[in-house]
Structure formats: C-alpha cells, structure tokens
C-alpha positions, 0 to 999 in steps of 0.5 A: 516516555513518562506519560505524566508529562506531555511535551511542552512544544505542544502547549501554547506560546500565548501570554498565559502559557503557565495556565495552559500547561495542563491542557492540549489544544484539541487540534493537537490531541491526537499528536500528543497521544501518538507521542505517548504511544511511540515514546522516543521512536523516530520512525515517521511512519510509525508516528503517523500510523499512531496519530491516525489511530488516536485521531479515530479515537478522538473523533469517536469520543466527540461523536458520542459526546464523551470528550469534555472540552475546555475553553480558555479565556484571556483573563486566565479563567477556564470554562466548559467549551460550548461547541458551535459549528466548529471546534476551533479554540477547544482544549483537552485536559492532559489528565483526560488525555492520560485517561484516554490513553490508558482506556481507549474505547473498544469501539473506536479501536475496532473502527480504526482496525476496520479502516486499516483493513479496508485501506490494505484491501484497497491498496492490494487491489490497486497493486494487482491492477497496476501489475495486471496493467504492466506498470512498475515503479522505478524501484520495482523495475530495477529490482526485477532487472537485478533479480533476473540478470544478476546486475547490481540493483543500485546502479540500475535504479540510478540509470532508470531515474537518469533516463526519466530525467533525460526524457529517455524513459516515459513514466506516468503518475499512479492511476493516470494515462497521460505522460508525466515529466517529473521535476524530481524523480522518485523511487516509488512514485512514477510508473513505467510501462513494461513496453517502455522498459523493454524498449529502453533495455533494448536500446541502452542495455543490449546485452541484457536479454531479460524482458518485462512481461507485457499485459494481455491486450484482450479487453475484459469481456471480449472473446479472447478474455472470456473462458472459451466455450467447452474449456475443461478444468485442465485446459483452464489450469494450463491457460492460467499457468501460461498466463502466470508465467507471462506475468513473470511468476513461476512455481517450483517444487519445495519438497514432497507435494509442496510447491512455492511461488517464485518469480515476480511479486504480485503476479498471482494477484494480477492473474487473479484480478484478470480472471475476476474482471473477465468474469471467470469462475474460481478467480479467488487467489487461493483457487487460482493458486491451487489450479496453478499447482495442478497445472505444474504437477501435470507438466511434471508428469508429462515431462517424466512420461508418466 
C-alpha cells in the first residue's frame, strides 16, 4: 500500500473535508497506522494486533509529549492543540504519521512486546487451569473425541452444539461455575466439564468407549495433593506419569534416547500447574517433562525385564 496516501474513509466528512485530507483524528491514528502496516491483508486478527501495537506507540508518544497535535477550527484555520483533561478534537498530521510509521520509538515497541508476552503467559496459565479443571471448549471436545475414536470431527462438533442448544449438555462461561444457557452456541467459548461430556457420550454414543480424563478431586494442600512423606524421586516420577496419563497425555519413543509427548494437548501444562498449586518441588514444565521421560524409561526397562 502506498503510505503516501491514507484512506479517505478515515478523514472527516465535515464541511471542510478538503482541509482535513492532510490529517487524521487522534482517535483513528492507530487504525491508520495499522492499515499502513498490513496493507491489503484482510485478516481481522492481524489488523487488530497491528492496531494494538500502534496504539501502544501513540500512547507512549503522548505520555512523552512527543506527538504534535493539531486543532482544526470551523473557519478552516489550524493551530496547535492544547490538551485539557481530554484529547477529543485532536488531530495528527499525516506526515507525522508517516514519520512514526517509518521510525517508531524503540521503547514503545519494547513495551508492546512485553505486553504481548505478559498476555501470552496469562493465557497459557488460564489454559493450564482450565485443562487441570477438566473443562473443554466444544471444538476441543470434538477434536479429542475424533482423535481418540476415528470419528469425523465436523459431525461430532455439530452433535455437541445441538446437545447444548437442547439442554442435553451442560456448559459454562469461561472462568465461571454457574450453568450457562447460551442463545448462540460457539465453537470456542462455552466450556463443558469432563464429567458432563462423559455422561453425554454414555447416553448418546454408547458405542464410543473413549472417556475424557476427569480432574483430580484432591484440593490443593490436602493430604492427597501434597507429596507423601518420604516419597522418593522414583515414586514421584511414577506418580506424575500416572497422573499425566489420566489427564490424557502419554509418551512414545521417538528413536534413540528421544521421547515425544502424545495424547491430549495441554496435559503437560495442566500437570505442571497442579504440581505448582500443590506446592511440590520441581514443578516447572521442563522438570516435569524430564521426570515423565525417566518414568517412561523405567516402565520400558520393567517391561523388558532389565
């Protein structure tokens, strides 16, 4: 896209439209920069991410007092915008936007990247908590059923959504524990508990033997959740491998001394989160994975009689 020309749909429709062609309202500045950034790409997710990035840049420049703002008057005259408590009515010259696009402040980009890392970490934690609680979005549930049974994913997803609409499958809003009756059932929003999914399978798909692993019922800090007194590293490894498999995960030999995780996505993160909440040592994902491998190797040696 030619960055010399900002889209006219972002300019004012007011009487003096020809005057405003050389500026964009401050409220639309991040949108204009995002359009410069993504060009003709129509991916709404990409556009949104770019707009968030450029809004971070705009906010940084405003805090530093480094963004010249323009005030337009009804007589067509322009002047320096003098901010009060609000920035309503402020404009940014398109030339200034082109300069920002070509030379974004490094500190603002670093701030955006840190925000993105923090958000990714937050989402990963929420995902691990959700899986540890045995809750699945409908698309995820259909994927697990299809992957473990060979049934077709699409029809299974439609059956689950129809069950929710009919009240035959209980669902919840993310992070909530009260039952939810959605007007529109979505693939990746409503969550169903493993127990409810298993009950639905038993009643409606009796030939399907797959069952979702249900979460541990032991509350964090209880005798069942804490490391047993005198638990050896070998016992801990075996316990973790058993729990990992109950969460739907598994390991398989990938050749030589290498092992790879198989089974349900998120099982390792869920196990790591459980171990951390229970206050157990060596609960980091990498430590837990190493212990799972050791337990799997021990199982293989036992099977081979060595």
